[in-house]
C-alpha positions as a Python dict, from the first residue, in 0.01 Angstrom:
ca = {
    (1, 'M'): (0, 0, 0),
    (2, 'D'): (318, 111, -190),
    (3, 'A'): (340, 219, -579),
    (4, 'A'): (376, -118, -716),
    (5, 'Q'): (85, -267, -534),
    (6, 'Y'): (-154, 33, -618),
    (7, 'L'): (-50, 8, -999),
    (8, 'Q'): (-129, -390, -979),
    (9, 'D'): (-447, -340, -788),
    (10, 'Q'): (-570, -99, -1070),
    (11, 'I'): (-457, -293, -1333),
    (12, 'R'): (-595, -665, -1216),
    (13, 'P'): (-826, -542, -896),
    (14, 'P'): (-895, -836, -593),
    (15, 'Y'): (-1262, -825, -674),
    (16, 'Y'): (-1160, -996, -1025),
    (17, 'T'): (-841, -1218, -930),
    (18, 'R'): (-1026, -1392, -620),
    (19, 'F'): (-1171, -1600, -860),
    (20, 'R'): (-950, -1946, -973),
    (21, 'I'): (-996, -1796, -1350),
    (22, 'E'): (-1014, -1440, -1409),
    (23, 'P'): (-1323, -1307, -1565),
    (24, 'L'): (-1101, -1152, -1853),
    (25, 'T'): (-922, -1485, -1919),
    (26, 'F'): (-1265, -1638, -1947),
    (27, 'I'): (-1406, -1416, -2164),
    (28, 'T'): (-1113, -1420, -2386),
    (29, 'V'): (-1072, -1784, -2368),
    (30, 'N'): (-1412, -1862, -2478),
    (31, 'H'): (-1452, -1570, -2737),
    (32, 'L'): (-1715, -1392, -2581),
    (33, 'D'): (-1860, -1079, -2739),
    (34, 'F'): (-1913, -735, -2601),
    (35, 'L'): (-2242, -793, -2435),
    (36, 'Q'): (-2185, -1170, -2321),
    (37, 'G'): (-1829, -1013, -2155),
    (38, 'N'): (-1966, -726, -1991),
    (39, 'I'): (-2256, -968, -1832),
    (40, 'I'): (-1970, -1205, -1697),
    (41, 'K'): (-1777, -909, -1561),
    (42, 'Y'): (-2053, -732, -1380),
    (43, 'V'): (-2189, -1028, -1222),
    (44, 'C'): (-1843, -1158, -1101),
    (45, 'R'): (-1761, -823, -940),
    (46, 'Y'): (-2073, -676, -780),
    (47, 'D'): (-2028, -822, -444),
    (48, 'G'): (-1680, -687, -456),
    (49, 'K'): (-1759, -343, -572),
    (50, 'N'): (-2062, -170, -656),
    (51, 'G'): (-2342, -399, -524),
    (52, 'A'): (-2664, -379, -684),
    (53, 'E'): (-2535, -117, -922),
    (54, 'D'): (-2325, -360, -1106),
    (55, 'L'): (-2622, -611, -1124),
    (56, 'M'): (-2813, -375, -1283),
    (57, 'K'): (-2542, -299, -1537),
    (58, 'A'): (-2522, -677, -1598),
    (59, 'R'): (-2887, -648, -1624),
    (60, 'R'): (-2900, -391, -1923),
    (61, 'Y'): (-2615, -563, -2111),
    (62, 'L'): (-2847, -911, -2048),
    (63, 'D'): (-3149, -710, -2177),
    (64, 'E'): (-2963, -596, -2502),
    (65, 'L'): (-2880, -961, -2552),
    (66, 'I'): (-3199, -1107, -2515),
    (67, 'S'): (-3290, -841, -2767),
    (68, 'R'): (-3041, -899, -3002),
    (69, 'T'): (-3106, -1272, -2993),
    (70, 'Q'): (-3488, -1268, -3027),
    (71, 'M'): (-3409, -1034, -3341),
    (72, 'E'): (-3190, -1286, -3474),
    (73, 'E'): (-3419, -1586, -3417),
    (74, 'S'): (-3709, -1359, -3608),
    (75, 'E'): (-3492, -1305, -3854),
    (76, 'N'): (-3400, -1644, -3922),
    (77, 'A'): (-3747, -1779, -3899),
    (78, 'T'): (-3858, -1579, -4176),
    (79, 'E'): (-3584, -1630, -4442),
    (80, 'P'): (-3666, -1913, -4690),
    (81, 'R'): (-3509, -2221, -4680),
}
C-alpha cells in the first residue's frame, strides 16, 4: 500500500466507505447529536473493525440516550401546561 492510499484509509476507512451513504454523511445531513451519531458509527462499523466491542460501545451510547430521553420525558410530564 502506498502512502497516499494509507492516508486515505485513515481518513475514510473501508469499514465506513463500503456503505452507499457513509455514516459521517448520514449523521451530518440529519443533524444527529453526539449520542445518536456514535450509535450509528459503532453499529455501522462493528463487523468491519472491532466486532462485539463496537456493539458494546453502541449500547453504552444507546443506554445514555435512553436515560436522557426518560429524564426529559419525566421533566416534561411534571411541568405545568
